[in-house]
C-alpha positions in Angstrom: -8.0 -16.3 -71.9 -5.5 -18.1 -70.5 -4.2 -15.0 -69.9 -7.5 -13.5 -67.9 -7.9 -16.6 -65.5 -4.2 -15.6 -64.4 -5.2 -12.0 -63.8 -8.0 -13.7 -61.9 -5.7 -16.1 -59.6 -2.9 -13.0 -59.1 -6.1 -10.7 -57.9 -7.3 -13.7 -55.6 -3.7 -14.5 -53.9 -3.5 -10.4 -53.7 -7.1 -10.1 -51.7 -6.4 -13.3 -49.6 -2.6 -11.6 -48.6 -4.5 -8.4 -48.0 -7.0 -10.2 -45.9 -4.1 -11.7 -43.9 -2.1 -8.4 -43.3 -5.3 -6.7 -42.3 -6.0 -9.6 -39.8 -2.4 -9.6 -38.6 -2.6 -6.0 -37.9 -6.1 -5.7 -36.3 -4.6 -8.5 -33.6 -1.8 -7.2 -33.0 -3.4 -3.5 -32.6 -6.0 -5.8 -30.1 -2.7 -7.3 -28.3 -1.0 -3.9 -28.1 -3.9 -2.7 -26.0 -4.3 -5.7 -23.7 -0.9 -5.1 -23.2 -1.0 -1.3 -23.0 -3.7 -1.8 -20.2 -1.5 -4.2 -18.5 1.7 -1.8 -18.3 -0.9 0.8 -17.3 -2.0 -1.2 -14.7 1.3 -1.8 -13.3 2.2 1.9 -13.7 -0.7 2.6 -11.3 0.6 -0.1 -8.8 3.9 1.1 -8.4 3.1 4.8 -8.1 0.6 3.9 -5.1 4.0 1.8 -3.8 6.3 4.5 -4.1 4.1 6.9 -2.3 3.8 4.7 0.2 7.5 4.6 0.8 7.8 8.5 0.5 5.7 8.4 3.3 7.4 5.8 5.2 11.0 7.6 4.2 8.9 11.1 5.8 7.9 9.4 9.1 11.6 7.8 9.4 13.3 10.8 8.8 10.7 12.4 11.6 11.9 9.6 13.9 15.4 9.8 13.3 15.0 13.8 14.3 14.0 13.0 17.6 16.0 10.0 18.4 18.9 12.4 20.4 16.1 14.0 22.5 15.2 12.8 26.1 11.9 12.7 26.0 12.3 10.1 23.0 14.5 7.5 24.8 12.3 7.8 28.1 9.5 7.4 25.6 11.1 4.0 24.1 12.5 3.0 27.3 8.8 3.3 28.5 7.3 1.3 25.7 9.2 -0.9 24.7 11.0 -1.9 28.1 8.2 -0.9 30.5 11.0 1.4 32.1 9.3 3.3 35.4 10.4 6.7 36.7 11.2 6.8 40.8 8.0 7.7 42.4 5.7 5.8 39.7 3.6 2.7 40.4 3.8 0.3 37.3 0.2 -1.1 36.4 -0.1 -4.4 34.5 -3.7 -5.4 33.3 -4.4 -9.0 32.6 -8.0 -8.8 31.1 -8.3 -5.4 28.9 -11.6 -6.2 27.9 -12.9 -5.5 31.3 -11.7 -1.9 31.5 -13.7 -1.1 27.9 -17.1 -0.6 29.7 -16.0 2.2 31.7 -16.8 6.1 31.1 -13.8 8.9 31.4 -15.7 10.1 34.6 -15.6 6.4 36.2 -11.8 6.2 35.5 -11.2 9.7 36.9 -13.2 8.4 40.4 -10.8 4.9 40.2 -7.9 7.0 39.8 -8.5 9.4 42.3 -9.3 6.7 44.6 -5.8 4.6 44.0 -3.9 8.5 44.7 -5.8 8.5 48.1 -4.8 5.2 48.8 -0.8 6.3 48.6 
């Protein structure tokens, strides 16, 4: 009978160890899934950032191809430095919000009037 009690204790220990191993396996699996989800999310973020950088690279390459042309140089001089050509008149609008209410036809009338004044 003594050996029967020992046998029962061994089975109980075996069962407890088996439950612990199963619990660790389940916990590890859940942890791995959370980690996998996190890595997949980071991968998507990096893919998006990479595609944005590729677009920026294409834009920069396109700009670089045009830097040697006179039209590009003139456009940059006009936009960034306020360069005007001989015979042109520079207009600076101090309150651009006032200009929003004009239609295209009204703008044409104003420009025609300005040309007539020259």
